[in-house]
N, C-alpha and C positions, 0 to 999 in steps of 0.2 A: 361194653358195661368197664370188663374190667381194666387197667391200665399198667404199662409195663414199667413196674419200678425197682426188677430185682438189681440196677447199676449202682442204688442207695441204700439198698437193705441192710448192706453189709456195715455200711458207713453208721447207718443208725444205731445196730446191735454194737457196734466200737463206743459208740459214745452214749446209749444208755446204761452202759457198763462201766464209765467213767465210776468215780466215789461219789456219793453224794454230797459231801459237803466241800468239793470241788470247786473253786472259782477261778479257775484256769482259764485264761483264753484259749478259744479256739481257733488253727489255722487252717485254711483250705489254699490247695494248689490242684494245678494240672500238669501232668508231666506231658514228654515227648509224644505218647500217644492216646493223648486224647483223655486218661484215666485221670476222675478226679478224688482226692485224696483228702481224707479230715482228721485231724488229729490234733492232741494236744502240747504237741511239738510243732518250731518252725521248721520249714522245710531243709535240709540236708543244702553241702554245695552240688549236689549229682543229680536233684531233683530239680524241676523246672516249675516256673513259678513264683509266686509272693505271695504272703499272708495275707487273707483275705477272709472279711465278715460281710454278707450283706443282709440286708432287710427285707422280706417279702414285700415284694411291689405289688403297687395298688391292682386290681383287676381293670383292665381297660379294653373296650371293646373296639375291634378294627375296626375302619370304615369298610361297608360292604358295598360290593358294586356287582354283586351277583344278579345276571338279569334274572327278573320277575319275583328277586327277594327285596325287602325295604325294612332297611335300621329301627328296630323299635325308637319311640319317641323319648323313652327315659335314655337312649344312647346315641343321640340326635347331634350331643355336643362333644360327643368323648373324643379323644383326638386316635391318629393313626397309630396302628400296630407298628409296636419297635422290628427291626428287621432282625431275624434268629443270627445266633452266634453264625461268624464267619467260618468257625472251626466246622462247624455242621453243614456248610455250604454255603458255595461262594454265590457273587452277582451273579442272578439270571437273564440269561435272552431268550425275550419271548417267543422268538420262531423256534426256539429248541424244547425236545420232548424230554420228558421221563423216557430211559430205555423201558425196552421190555424186559425180564430176565428169562434165564434161561428156561427151557419146559419143564426140567426138575426143580427149578425153584422155588415154587407155589407148592401148598397140599391139593392134593387130588381133590378134598372135598370143597374145597374154596370156588371149583368147577361148576360143582353139583350143591346147588341151595337146597338146606333141611326142607322137606314139606311141611306147607302150614299147617296148626292143626284145625281141623275142622268145626267151623261153629255151628254150635247149637244151643241157643239162648243166651241168659249174661255173659261175657266173659269173667269167667274165674281169676284168682289171683296166681293159682298156679298156671292155668293155661298162656300167662299173660308173659309170667317168666318162662315159661318153656318156648314162648315164641320169641323172645329175646335172647336166647341162648345163655341165660346166667347161668344155669346147672355146669355146664360144660367150659366158660367161661371162668368161676371160679374154680374150680378143679386146677385149670394152670395157675389161677394167683396161691391154692394153696401150695401147691408143688415149688413155685419158688420161694415162698416163706418158708417153707421145710426147709429147702437146700439152704436158706440164710442163716438159719437158726443152727444149722448141723454144722460142728466145727471143723474148720478144716482136716483133710487127713494126715496122721502124728501127731497133732496136738494132745490127746487123750488116750488112755489105756481103751482095751478093745474092750471092757468091761463097762466101762462109761459109754463106751459108743454102742453097745447094745441096749443099755438101759436109754441111750438116749432115742435111739432109732424106735423101741418101743412107743415110747413116749408121744414121739412126733405124730406116729403112726395110730395111736388111741386118741389123739386130744385135736390132731386136726385131719379128723375124718370129713370128707364130703358132703355126708347125708345130715351129720350133727352141723355143720359149719351153714350150709343150705338152709336148713330147718330154720336157724335165728335169723337166717336174713329174710326169710319167707316171714317170718312173724313179726319182726319190725318193718315190712312195707307193707302188712296188712294195713294196720292204723292208718295211715295215711292215704285210705286209697279215696277216692273223686270219681264216682262212677260216670259221669260225662267224659273225662278226661280220661278214666282207663278204656272206655270203648272207643275213641278216637285213636287211642294209641294202638292199641289190638290192630284195629281197621288198618292202618299204617303198618305194622307190621306182618300183616298179612300180603303186602301187595310184592309184585315180583322184585324191582330194585329196595325193597328193605328186607327180602330172603337174600337175595346176593349181599346186604352187607351181612347182616348178620353173618353168613358162610364165611365172608371174608375175616370177620372179626374172632369167629370161633378160632379158625387156622392159625390167626396171629398169635391169641391167646398161649397157646402152646406151648413147653418150652424147647422142643424141638424148633422150633421157629426162631429163634436168639440169631443163631450162627447164619441163619437165612438175612436177618435182620440187618448183621453185622455185614457181610457182602455188599447186599442193596447199599450202605450206608455209604461204604466204598464205593461203588460204580454212580452216587449220584454227586459225590466232590469231584469226579473226574467229567459228567454231565450234569450239570445244573437245572434245575425244578426251572419250569418257569414263572414267572411273577404273578398269573393270573391261579396258577396251580395252588401256590403257596398260599394267596387271599381266600382261595376257597377255604381252606383247610385252618388257618386261623380264625373265620370267622366259625368254623364249626368247631374249634376247639372252644371258644370264647360261649356259643350258644348252648352246648353241650356241659360247659365246666368240665372238661376232661382232664387238665391240669390241674384243675384245683380238688378234683376227686385224688388226684394221686397225691397231693400234697396233704390231704386230708389222711389218705390210708397211710403215709409217713408220721406224721405225727398219731395217729391213731396208736400204728406201731411201736411209736418209741415210747409214748407212755405207757403201753402194757407192761415194754421192758422194764423200765424206767420204777414201774409199780412192783413187778413180781423181784425183781433184784435186792429193792428198799426193803421191802417184807422180808427177805430172808437175809438181811444185813445186823447189825447192833440196832438197839433201840435208840439209843442218841441219834442216832446217822440216819433216821428214817425219813424219807419226805413226807410231805402233806399234801393234799390234793391240792392246793394254788401251786405248792412247789413241781409235782408232776406234770399240772399242766402247762408252768412257765417251761420245763424243760422241753416239753412235747412244743410249742410254741418255737423254741429256739432251734430243735432240729426240722419243724417244718420251713423257717426261713433261712436258714443256712441251704437247706437242698431245692430251695424252689426254683433254683434258674439251671442247675443241671437236669431238673427235672422237666422243665419246659424244652431242652436242647432233645432231651429223651421222648416227651410227647409229641415233638414236632415230625422228627425223623421216624417215629414208630407210626404217627398217620399215611405217612409219604409211604411208607412200606405196607402198610395195611391196606389201602384203598388206591393202590397202584392202578387195579385193572379196572377202575370205575372211571368211566370218560365224566367231563367235567358237570354235564347235564345231570347226570345221576348223582354226583356230589352236593348240586345245586338244590336238589329234591330234598337231598337228605336235612341239609342247611336249612332249608324252607319247615321243615316237621320239626326239626328241634328248634327253631323259633317259635313254634306255635304254643298255643297255651298248653296243648296235649303232652307238646312236643319237652316243653317246663318243665310240667305238672314229671311226666314219667323220670328222668335224668336226675329230679332234686330227690324223687323217690328214693329211687334206685340207690342214688350218692349216701342218704343216709343211712339205709339201709346195709350196703354194703362195708362204710366206711365201721359202722356200728361191729355188725358180725366178725369182722376180722379183728377189729382191738378186741374183743372179748375172745376172741377165740387164740389170739396170741398172748394175752395176759394170762389164760388159764394156763396155755401150754408151758409159758415163761417159769410160770409158779411151780409147775411140775417137774421141770429139768431142774430148777435151782435147789429145790427141797433133795432131788435126787445123785444130783451130783455138785459138790463142795463148788461154793462160789469161786473163790480163788483160782481155781482152774480154768474155767470158763471165763474169766476177767484176763489172764496168762494166753488163753485160745483167742479173744477176740481181740487184745491189744499186745501185739507182741513188745518188748523192750526195744526203744529205738536205738538204731546203731550211731556212734558216735560221728560226727562230722571230717570229713578228710578233708 
């Protein structure tokens, strides 16, 4: 359900804290370690890459050749998927297989799928969300959001940090945000699709998938993902596997959900910062929407790279038949309904939580100190 967006959250916060009246160009570059940087200044001489701004590309479905599944008619004429960035993975050899991780590289819970909720009568929304692992995965996402709203060590006084920690703990409480998500999901209920989705989520392969997604959503998995990404560069993923994952990304809207979360977080931050500033510099709703759309466009391609590697890591223990079964469900009416409803509920609840949290933070800690912490002064080029 949730998506790995931590690598771009810091950039979002920095962009949202730029002065409201600023019309300066935003630069993007990638250093020699693969880190993406966004700034209102051009890269310096010791930094790798060139200034770049990119619009969000159109969503295009890759041609699926998965046995037993067919491409919907609405996608029949769509072009083939673009090849992933070579930084993330190199050309693949069909015979080569993704290496198995060391025994300790995976969370123990991933090998023991949670037991399905017993069914008694019509499935309730709470039951469906419990089957999906939404609550547990939301906890991981909120932990990442809190981590990126927290300023770097040493940037603020001990008193300010204590205030920030108190606000983060109160405003990003799991039960409160989960309640908002559940309330946003309920109006979208379609009974036949809900029952079909719940039926699939109770199957053995779905329980295995949910367990893997829960393990991957935990912040402790970040280092394991980085280690896995390094191993993939040395042992490229088979083309067949990548094709299945690209198809899964398309039918679930995983990257689009990540991009929508980015936009919602950016808008929430910009709204809170704008409201705390002088009246003459405050942004109107349309300007807030424009700023969120700009941040979404700037981070879209970076998110795609992160999403591909995250899916490779998360589903590495699934065989191709299991992954194909997941694609078939996600392509069904029930799967499309479930993913769309979850996307709207997740984006709305996270966006609301971030806006409320950021408003509390800028009321408690002067805005100029946040700006200094988020956007350190650039050093002159040598």
